[in-house]
C-alpha positions in Angstrom: 16.2 9.2 19.4 16.3 12.9 20.2 16.7 14.8 23.4 15.1 18.2 23.2 16.7 21.0 25.2 13.5 22.5 26.6 12.4 19.2 28.2 15.5 17.9 29.9 15.6 14.1 30.3 12.7 13.4 27.9 13.6 11.0 25.1 11.7 11.0 21.9 11.6 8.0 19.6 9.6 7.9 16.4 7.5 4.8 15.9 9.5 2.5 13.6 9.2 -1.0 12.5 9.8 -2.5 15.9 6.8 -0.6 17.4 4.4 -1.8 14.7 3.8 -5.1 16.4 3.6 -7.2 13.3 5.0 -8.1 9.9 4.9 -5.7 7.1 3.4 -7.0 3.9 5.1 -6.4 0.6 7.3 -3.6 -0.8 4.6 -1.0 -1.0 3.7 -1.2 2.6 7.4 -1.1 3.5 7.8 2.1 1.4 4.8 3.7 3.2 6.3 2.9 6.6 9.8 4.1 5.5 8.3 7.4 4.2 6.5 8.0 7.5 9.6 7.0 9.5 11.8 9.3 7.4 9.3 12.2 7.8 9.2 11.7 11.5 13.0 11.6 11.7 13.3 14.9 9.7 10.5 16.4 11.8 12.3 15.4 15.0 15.4 17.1 13.9 13.4 20.2 13.0 11.8 20.2 16.4 15.2 19.9 18.1 16.6 22.7 16.0 13.6 25.0 16.4 13.7 24.6 20.2 17.5 24.8 20.5 17.7 28.5 19.6 15.3 31.4 19.9 13.2 30.4 16.9 9.7 31.2 18.2 8.4 32.9 15.1 9.8 30.2 12.8 8.5 27.4 15.2 5.0 28.9 15.1 5.1 29.2 11.3 6.4 25.6 10.9 3.6 24.4 13.3 1.0 26.2 11.2 2.4 24.7 8.0 2.3 21.2 9.6 -1.3 21.7 10.6 -2.6 23.4 7.5 -0.5 21.8 4.7 1.4 18.7 5.6 -1.1 16.9 7.8 -4.1 17.3 5.4 -1.9 15.9 2.6 -0.6 13.0 4.6 -3.2 12.1 7.3 -6.5 10.4 6.8 -9.3 13.0 6.8 -10.7 12.0 10.2 -7.3 12.8 11.7 -7.3 16.5 10.7 -9.6 17.9 13.4 -7.4 16.9 16.4 -4.4 18.6 14.8 -6.2 21.9 14.3 -6.6 22.3 18.1 -2.9 22.0 18.8 -0.9 25.2 19.2 2.7 24.1 20.0 5.1 22.3 17.6 5.9 19.9 20.4 2.2 18.9 20.6 2.0 18.4 16.9 5.1 16.3 16.9 4.0 14.2 19.8 0.6 13.5 18.2 2.3 12.6 14.9 4.5 10.1 16.7 1.5 8.6 18.3 -0.8 8.4 15.3 1.3 7.9 12.2 1.7 4.2 12.8 -2.0 3.8 12.1 -2.1 5.8 8.9 -0.9 3.1 6.4 -3.7 0.8 7.6 -6.2 3.5 7.1 -4.8 4.4 3.6 -5.1 0.7 2.7 -8.7 0.6 3.9 -9.5 3.8 2.0 -7.9 2.4 -1.1 -9.9 -0.9 -0.8 -13.1 1.1 -0.4 -12.3 3.2 -3.4 -11.4 0.1 -5.4 -14.6 -1.6 -4.5 -16.6 1.5 -5.4 -14.9 1.7 -8.8 -15.3 -2.0 -9.4 -19.0 -1.8 -8.5 -19.4 1.1 -10.9 -17.6 -0.6 -13.7 -19.5 -3.9 -13.1 -22.9 -2.1 -13.2 -21.8 -0.3 -16.4 -20.6 -3.6 -18.0 -23.8 -5.4 -16.8 -26.0 -2.8 -18.4 -24.1 -3.0 -21.7 -24.3 -6.8 -21.8 -28.0 -6.6 -20.8 -28.7 -4.2 -23.7 -26.8 -6.4 -26.1 -28.7 -9.5 -24.9 -32.0 -7.7 -25.4 -31.1 -6.8 -28.9 -30.2 -10.4 -29.6 -33.5 -11.6 -28.2 -35.4 -9.0 -30.3 -33.6 -10.3 -33.4 -34.4 -13.9 -32.5 -38.1 -13.0 -32.0 -38.1 -11.2 -35.4 -36.6 -14.3 -37.1 -39.2 -16.6 -35.5 -42.3 -14.4 -36.0 -41.6 -12.6 -39.3 -40.3 -13.3 -42.8 -37.8 -10.4 -42.6 -34.4 -10.9 -44.2 -31.2 -10.5 -42.2 -30.5 -7.0 -43.6 -34.0 -5.8 -42.4 -33.5 -7.3 -39.0 -30.0 -5.7 -38.7 -31.6 -2.3 -39.5 -34.4 -2.8 -37.0 -32.1 -3.9 -34.1 -28.9 -2.0 -34.9 -26.9 -5.3 -34.9 -24.5 -6.1 -37.7 -25.5 -8.6 -40.5 -22.8 -10.9 -39.2 -24.4 -10.9 -35.7 -27.8 -11.6 -37.3 -26.4 -14.5 -39.4 -24.7 -15.9 -36.3 -27.9 -15.7 -34.3 -29.9 -17.4 -37.2 -27.3 -20.2 -37.3 -27.7 -20.8 -33.5 -31.5 -21.3 -33.9 
């Protein structure tokens, strides 16, 4: 908890595990929350220090850095726009306190979406490869049934190995 000199009597508390309203799941999720909690703690101390003395220029520079560098690296993309409109460090800090508790869930959703997309891409690629292989096997079987070509000629015609042709012939 921090008390900032410029707002007498206002208490700031970063959203920690007790404000999450639920159980955390696994060490990775705990690490995400701990990282956010630690960042908010450090940020709260910076806010306190920057408002304690005449640090106007440094406060504005730090606010700009938070908006242009830190937030785009940490926040989900749809969160960037609201931060751009903020001018004061205190506003940025307040919004971070309010919104950061939602970020791990969004990161998880983004990761699941990316994983599904990657899995779909890999599945399609694997399916096409298996389909091509099956088509070659079917062509070789048709050549065995309808021609008198030997295994070497069928292997040359299909691009399959002689071992694969022999195996297919033994299955027939």
